[in-house]
N, C-alpha and C positions, 0 to 999 in steps of 0.2 A: 739190475739191468733190464729185467722184464717189466718192472714197474714203469721205468722211463719210456720203454718202447710202447707200453700200452697207452700211456698218457699221450705220446706222440701220435699214435694211431688213432685215438679218440679225437684229438684235435683235427686231424686230417679228415676224418669222417664227418665232423661237424662243419668243417669248411665246405666239404662236397655237398653236404645237404643245403647249406646256406646258398651256395652257388646255384644249385639246381632250382631252389625256390625263387631267387632274384632273377635268373635268366628267364623264368616262365612269366613273370609279371613285372612290368615297368613300374607299376604302382608300388609293389613291395620293394622293389630296388631303390626307389626314390626315398621311401620311409627309412630304410636302413642307411642310405647314403647321405641323408639330410644333414647329419652332424658334421660331415666333412665338406658340406657346401656352405652352410648358413649357421652362424652362431645362435640365432634366435630358435625358441623351442618350436618343435614340429606341430602344426595344426592341421588336423585331419579334415577331410571334407570328401563327399561322394564326387564332386565335380572333378577333383584331381584324378580320381579313378577313371571318370568318363573320358577326360582328355587323354590319359595314358592308354586307355582301351583303343582309341581311334589312332594314336600314334603307333601302337603295336600293329594295327590293321595295315598301316603304311609299310612297316618292316616285313609283314607277312605277304605283301603284294596284293592285298584286298583293296586298298585305297590308293589311288595315284594322284588324286587332286583333293586337298583337304583344307577347308577354312574353319578356324575356330575363333568365335568371338566370345570374349569373357571380360568381366569388369577388371579394372587395375587392382593391384595388390592381392591377386588370388593365386599366386605361385606359378603363373603361366611361363614366364621366362626361365625360371630354374628348372622346371620340368622339361621344356621344349629345347632350350638352347644349352643346358648344361647336363642333365641327366640322360636325356634322350640319346645323343650321340655316344656317350660312355656306355650305356646299356646296349646300344645296337652292336658296338664293337666287341661286346662280351658274349654275343650270341654264338653258340656252337654251330648253327647252321649257316652255311655260307651261300649267299645269293647276291644279286646286284644291289639289294637293300637290307642285307643282313650279314653280320659277321665283321671282323676287323678290317676287311678289304673295302668298306663302303667310303667313298669320298663324299663329304658334306660341304655345301656352301651356304653360309649363313649371311643374311643382310638385314640391316636395320637402318632407321633414318639417321642415327648418329653413330660415329666410329666409336665414340666413347663407351656406349652400351655394349656395342659388339666386342670390343676389346675386354670389357670387364668380364663378360660371360665366357669368352674364350679361355681367359686365364683361369677362371674357376672350374671350367671343365678339364683343363689340363692338370690342375692340381688335384681333382678328384681322381683322375686316372693315375697320377703318381703317388696317390696316398697308400699307406701300408695296408689299409682295408681292402682297396681294390686290387693291389698287386698280389696279396696272399690268395685271392680267389681267381683272378684272370691274368696274372702276370705271365703264365705259361702260353697264352693265346697270342700275345703280341708285345712288342716293346716300342716305345716312342723312339724315333730316330734323332740322332744329335745334330745332323747336318741341316734339318729343317724344323727347329723347335723355337718359334718366336710367339709373341703375343697374338699376332694376327694369323698365324699359320703354323700348324704343326702336322706331322705325318707319322705313321708307324711303319714297321718293317713288313707288314702284309698288304701295303698298298692303300690303306685308309688314310684319309686327310680330312682335316678341319680348317677350312679357309673362310675368312670373313671379308665383307665388302660393305659399303654404304650405299643407300638409295642414291641413285644418279651417277654412281661412279662406274667407270668402264671396267669390264671384266673380260677383255678380249683374250681368248685362249684359255680362259678358266672355265670350270663347270663342276658338276657333281651328279652323283646318283640320286641324292636326296637334297633338295633346295629348300631351306627354311627361311621364311621372311617373317621376322619377329618385329612387331610394331613398325610397319612401313610408313605411317603418317605421324608426324609430331602433333601432339595435342595443342600446342600453343601456336601452330602455324596452319591449322586446318582451314581457317578463314581465308588464307592466302591462296587465291586462285592460280597464281603462277607456281607456287610450291606444290600444290595438288597436281597440277598438269604435268609438272616435271616427274612426279612419282608415277603417274599413269602412263607417261610416254616411256619412261625407263622400263616399266613392266612390259608394255606392248612391243617395244622394239628391241630390248636387250635380253630379257629373261626368257622368252620362248625358245631360244636356241642354246640355252646354258645346260640343258640335261645331257649328260653323256650318252644316254639311250632313251629315246622318246617312248619306246614301247615297254621298257622296265622301270625308268626313273619316276620320281614322285615330287610334287610340290606341296609344301605345308605352309599356310599363312596363318598367323595367330595375331590377333590384335583386338583392342577395344574399338567399338564403332565410334567415329568422330564426326562424320557427316554423310550426306547422301553420295557424295563423289570421292569417298575414301576408296582404298583399293578393294575392299570387300564389296562395297556397292558397285564399283566399276565391273568387277568379275561377274557378280550375280545378274547385273543388267545385260551384260554381252550374252550370258548363258551359252557360253562355247566350252565344250568339254564336259566330262562327267564329274562335277564337283560334289564332294560330300560336305555339307555345312552343319557344323556343330555349333549351335547357339545357346549361350548360358546366360540369360538375364538375371540381374540381382534379385528381383521379385518375379515370381512365377506368373506368366500370363498364359492361361489354358488355350486361347485361340491361336497362339503362335507356336504351340508345342508340336513338333514334327518328328517322325521316325527317321533316323539317318539310314544310310545304305547298308550299315551292318546290323540293322535291327535295333539300335539303342533309341530309347525314349526317356525324356526327363521324368524322374521318379516322383516329382512333386505332383500333388493333386489339388491343392488349395490355392486359390488365386491369392497372389501377394506372398506366398510362401518364400522365405529367404533362400538364397543360393548356398551361403555358408555362414550360418550364425556365429560360429566359432570366430570368424575373422570380422564380421560386421553384423552386430545385433540389430534389432529393429530400431532402437533409439539412435544408435550410430549411423545407420544407413539413412534415417530420416534427416538427421542433421546434415549429413553429406549431401542429400538431395537438395536441401535448402540452401546450402552454401554454393552449390553448383548452378542452381536454377534449373527450370524445366527443360531448357534446349540442351544443355550439356549433360544433364542426367538422363535424358531419354536415349542419348547416344552411348555415353561411357558406361552407364549402369545397365540400362535395359537393352542396349544393342539394337536400338530402334531409333535412329536419328530422325528428328523432326525440325522443321523450320522454327526460329525463334517466335515465341507467342503461341505455338501449337496450331494444329490444323483446324479446319472448320468442322470435319467429321471426326469425332473421337473414335478410336479403334474398338473400344468396348461397346459402342452403340450397335455394331454388327451382331446380329444373332446367329450363333453356330448351329448349323443343321447337321445333327449327329447321326441321322439314320443313313443307311446304305444306299437307298434309292430316293429320288425326288417324288414329291406328292403329285397327283394328277394336276396339270396345268390347264387353267381356263383360257390363257392367251400367252403367246410367247413372242417377245419383240427382240430383234437383233439391232444392235447400235454400232455403227461403224464410224470411226474418225480416220480420215484418209491421209496419207503422205506417200504416194507411191514413188519412192526412190530408195535406192540401197546406200546412199551416202550416210555415214555414221554421224555426221554433224546435224542431220535433220531428225525430226520426231519420228517415231514408229507410226506405222498404220496399227490401229488397235480395234478390237471388237469385243464387246461384252453382250451376252445374251441373257435376257431377263424372262422370268416366268411369273405369271400371276396365279396364286392359288388361294383358296378360301374354304372355310368349313360351312356346315349347314347352319342356318338360323333355327334356333330352338325356342319355342314359346313355353313359358312356365304357366302353371295353373293359377287361375285368378279366383278359385273358390276352394277354401279349405274348411275342415271341421275342427272345432276346438276339442277339449278333453271330454266335454259333455255332449258331444255330437251336434252342437249348434253350428250352423254355417258361419264362416268368417269370409268376407269379401275383401280382396285387396286389388290393387291396380295391377293389371297385366304387365309383366316385364319380359324383356327378350334377352337371350344370351346370344349375341350375334357378334362373331369374330370379324373384324375388318379384314378385307383382303390384304395379302402380304406379298411381297416381291422376293423371289429367289434368283440369285446370281447363279445361272446355270453353267456358264463356261465363260472364259476370257482368254484372249491371246493377243500378242502384239509381235510385230515383225517388220523388217524392212524389205519390201517386195516391190518388183517391177509391176506395172499395171496388169499384164496378163495373168501373172502369178497371184497378184492380189485378188483379182476378181474370181479366180478359180478357188482359192482358199475360202473366201467369203461364201460363195455359192455352196461349197461342201458343208460348210458349218451350218448354214440355213437348212439345208436338206436333212442332215443328221439330227439336228435338234428340233425339227418340225416348226420352224420359224413361221409366224403368221405374217409379220410385217418386218421388213428390213428398213431401218431409219438411217439415213446417211446425211452428215452435215453438209449444208448447201454452201459449199465453196468450190473453187475451180477444180481441185482434184476429185471432190466427191461427186460432182456433176458428171465427169467423165466416167467414173466407176458406175455410177447409177445407169448411165446410158448402155454401157457395155453389158451389165448384168441383165437389164430389160431385154436386150437384143439376143443374148446367148441362152438365157434361162427363162424365156417367156412362158414356157409351158409348165414351169414348176409352181407349186401351190402358194409360195409367198409372194407378196407384193413389195414394191420398192417405193419408199416415200423420201423426200427431202425435207430436212429440218432446218429452219432458219432461226438462228439465236438472235437475230436482229441487232440491236445495239447493246444488248447485255454483255458484260464481260464474264470471264470464266468464274471469277469469285462470286459475282452476284448470282450466277446460275447455280452454283453449288449451294449457296446459302438458301436458295428457293426450295431445295429438297432436304435441307438439314433436319427439319421436324420429323420427316419420315424415319430417319435413322434414330433420332432421340426417342421416338415412340415405339421403337422396337419392331418396325414393320419390314425391315430389310434383313434377309437371311443369305448365308453363304456356307458351302460345305468346307471341310477341313482338307483343303487341296493347296498345292504350291501355287497354282495359277490364282487361286482366290487370296492367298497371302500377298501375292504381287500386287493385286488391285487394292487390298486394304492398306498396304504399306503407302502406296502412291497417294491414295485419297486422303490417308491420315496425315501425311506430311504437307499436303497442299494448304496453304494459308494466304495465298495472294502474293507471297514474296516469290522471288526468283527460284524456280526448281527446274531440274535438268530436263525432265519430261512430265507432261501432264495430258498425255492422250487418253490414258485410262480414265482420268478425272472427267474429261469431256464425255466420254461414253457413259459414265455413271449419271451425271447431271442431265445429259440429253435423254437418256432412256427413262429416268424417273419423272422428268417433266412432261414427257410425251404420254406416259401412263396416267399422269394426273389429268392432263388435258382431255384424254379419252374417257375419263370417269372410271378407270379401272383401279386406280389407287386411291382408296377412300380411307381417311383417318377415323379412328374410333368414334369421336364425338359427331362427326359428319354422318357416320352410318347410323348412330342412335337417332340423330335428328331426323334422317330419312325414315326410319322405322316409325318413330312417333307421328310423322306427318302422314303415314300410310293408314294409321289408326283413325284419323279424323275423317268423318264423313263430309265430303264437299258440299252436300246439299244441291239444291236446284240452282242451275246456273242463272245468273240474272239476265233479264231481258235487256237488249241493246237500247240505248237512249234514243237512237235515231235509226230509222228504217233504212236498210241497204237499198 
């Protein structure tokens, strides 16, 4: 009898240890539960742990707005829509976002996908493996146990809806949007607008408690106007953005609000070689084409054909402080209105910095001490441009003038350049009137008949030669994204593109942005003795 009791006690203790380990880590929970969710073998990857870590932060109340961008077929739906709610209900700590009393609302672009994941989540909870460990915490109710909606006896609920559907009277403490945009319909403007309108008008009021509830959006990027792009552009609320491109891009690697950073260090390093090795990913990129691959794989949607300025042409400034600037130029593209259908007002500040010109010796000695004469050469670095700061906003005239002036004063701008159009002329007049005693001057820039694409092409060579720098900041990433997407085709906003091309063209016209070959030619010309000036042919 004691042997049977000992075996029973040992099994109970092992289950208790398992339960404690799995409650502590969503990642470990998923690994153990995988066999009850999906018949395919488990494929590990650090990206799964990264997603799980951020979802745990939602349950712990550390993140209330979370966007996750990850390529397809990397386990996002199984983790987020199936394992996540089951793990949350298993938590011993009870709070608005933790424990069996948490109501979930899930949405996707298709009912079929939502129903599939809802059924799989319910099957996991009803499995013997789950019931042995957490069956004493809650039980599913029998009066509300359908494919689209099931509840438990502790107040928890898992409800699904589709994008665009009405959810009047329904809500949740955690709202999860899994794939809000369909990949085969992203080119449809009407479908995209329906999704965005649904998000803006329906979902803001669906949290049961705005102060404690949380939103989670997980999707592959499909276009500039998908839900992720829409939210990031509006920049309303404290959103945490976890971006996991298939190939590592160092200049896009940012630290999230919980201190997480992409562990990859080598450019092009794969996200999960166990799922897609280099050969498979390369084949997939070719099949998709550059436009689709940039969005779905790299989470960086670009227009078809690619942009004029490649993102890798920007040079990353890794030091904590800027170098001393020889000249600082502020560039303003105006649209003083708060209407969301119009472009933003945008400002980009540029600084010019350069190194000292160093002359090398022109007389050297060989091994026997005999002099060797060589041509004098110079190591002269061409001046480079630093993007010191950038912002964009929708502001009324008086607020716009005030923000522009504060930026110029804070960054010690020498010249403020404003595009010569109706709004720009008014802003320039106001700044001159109100801030006449400040040290910066105001000039109007006339692009004449050149279109936006031609203006950007005129400064393309400066990027290609590595003369344009930017620090690792969110605002810099915003500019690089917009400039990289611009290719002359229709894009939602191009105000920052205007500031970039306008500023660099002005610096070229002023002779402050000089290319390497031009600088060498200037130095060589300085070494030539001009001689005596020729006499005029005719007397004056």
